[in-house]
Every structure is written in structure tokens, then in C-alpha cells.
N, C-alpha and C positions, 0 to 999 in steps of 0.2 A: 405498815411494813417497816421492819427494822433495817437500818443501813447494813450493808454487807461488811463494811470496815468497822472494826471494834475500836472505839477510842481508848486512849491510854487511861482515862478516868473511869471507864466503865468497870463495875464490879462483877466478878464471876463467882458463882457459887458452886461448890462441889459437895454432894452428899457422900457420906462414908458409912458403909454398912458395918454392923458390929461383928466383924469376922476377926478372929484373934490376930492373924498376921498383919492386919491393917492398923493395929493399935499397939502402942507400947507405953505402959505406965500412964494411961488415961489421955494420951495425945496420939494423933495419927502418926503412923510410921511412914517412911518414904515409899513403902509398897503401895500405900493408898493413892499415890500419884503416878503409878505406872499402869499403862494399859496398851497392849499391842495394837488396839484398834483406834487409839487416840483417847486422851483423857477427857471424858465427857463432863461438861459443866453447863450451867445455865447462865446466860447474860442477865443483867438486871433490866435492860431494855426500858429504863425509865420507871420501873416499878419500885415500890418501897422495899427496904430490906426485909421487913416482916412478911410481906406478900411473897417475895422470892423464896424465902426459907419455907414458908407454909406450903407453897405449891410443890416445891422440890421434895419436901418430906412426905407429902401425900402420894406423889407419883412414885417415888423410890421405895417408900415404906420403911424409912429409917429416920431417927431424929437427929443424928449427928450431921452437922453442916459446917464447912469452912468457907472462907472467902479470901479473895485476893483480886487486885486490879489487873487489867490487861497490860497496863504500863509496868507493873511489877514483873509480869511474865516476860515482857520484852527486855527488861533490865537484866535478866539472867539468861537471855538468849533463846527463850522458847516462844512459839508462835501461837497466839490465840486466834482461832479461825471460826467465823460464823458457819454453822452447819445446821441450819433450820430443818426440822422434821415436820411432816404433815400434822402431827398431833402436838408439836412443841416448837413454835417459831423462835423461842429463846435459846434453843440448843446450840451449843458451840463445842469446840474441841480445842485442846492445847496439844500441839505437836512439837517434836524435837526441832524441826526446821521445815522448810518448804518441801523437802523430798523424803524425809523420814518421819514416821508417826510416833513411835514409842519414845518417851523421854529417856535420856541416859540416866544411869544411877546418880551422877552428880547433879543433874538438872532436877531429878525427883527430890533429892535432899534439899536443894536450894528452894524449891517451890514449897516443900513442907515447912521450911523455916520461915518463909514469907507469909504462909497461910495464917489467917486469924480464925481461931476456933469460935464460931458463932454459937453453936450449941453442941455440947459433948454428949457422950453416951449416957 
């Protein structure tokens, strides 16, 4: 069982679908980091980077994946929260703060700038 608190050093992985408005000149746009239900990510949970990416790609059905750490999220004022699902204990969400879910436009841009493109389109 994963701890409910996500450590600053834990890497979070985000799959990005090949939808035009989510990409700009081969890199994710800030729109890829906005979700009214919370930005869905997978925690590494002690798994290797390659395993995290492969599982996420298979489940989401896209090859593009970015990563960032929970500490990087906190450094720009957003909250990574453990949100395990029945079929995915590694599921987490990134929220604007403790009371609001969707990231602000400036938070989405900052997270986009921090994100490392692991595998592009």
C-alpha cells in the first residue's frame, strides 16, 4: 500500500493524448495541464521510470508522457494528492489548492514549463 502523503522526491507521470489543442510545435501546451476534475497523474510508487511510462501508455492508449516531481508541483503552489482507484493504486491528482481543483492558467503554464517530456508524439 502506498503512503497517502506524496513525498517531494516522488515523480508524477502524465499521459497526453495527441489532440491538437494539447500540443504546440511538438511540445505540450498549457491546455494539457488543465482539467476541471483534477489533473490526473500516476505516481511512481517505487516503480522504475520505464515501468511507469509503459503502464500509463497502455492504460491511456497514447505514447506521449511527461513527468515532474511532487516537490516541483509544490514549488509553484499546486497540490499533488493521492487519489488511488480500484484499478490503479498509483493514481493521483494535481489540484490548484486544497479547496479548488482546476489549475489556474498561470499554474498550468508553470507546470508545463517544469514538465520533462519523457516521450513525445
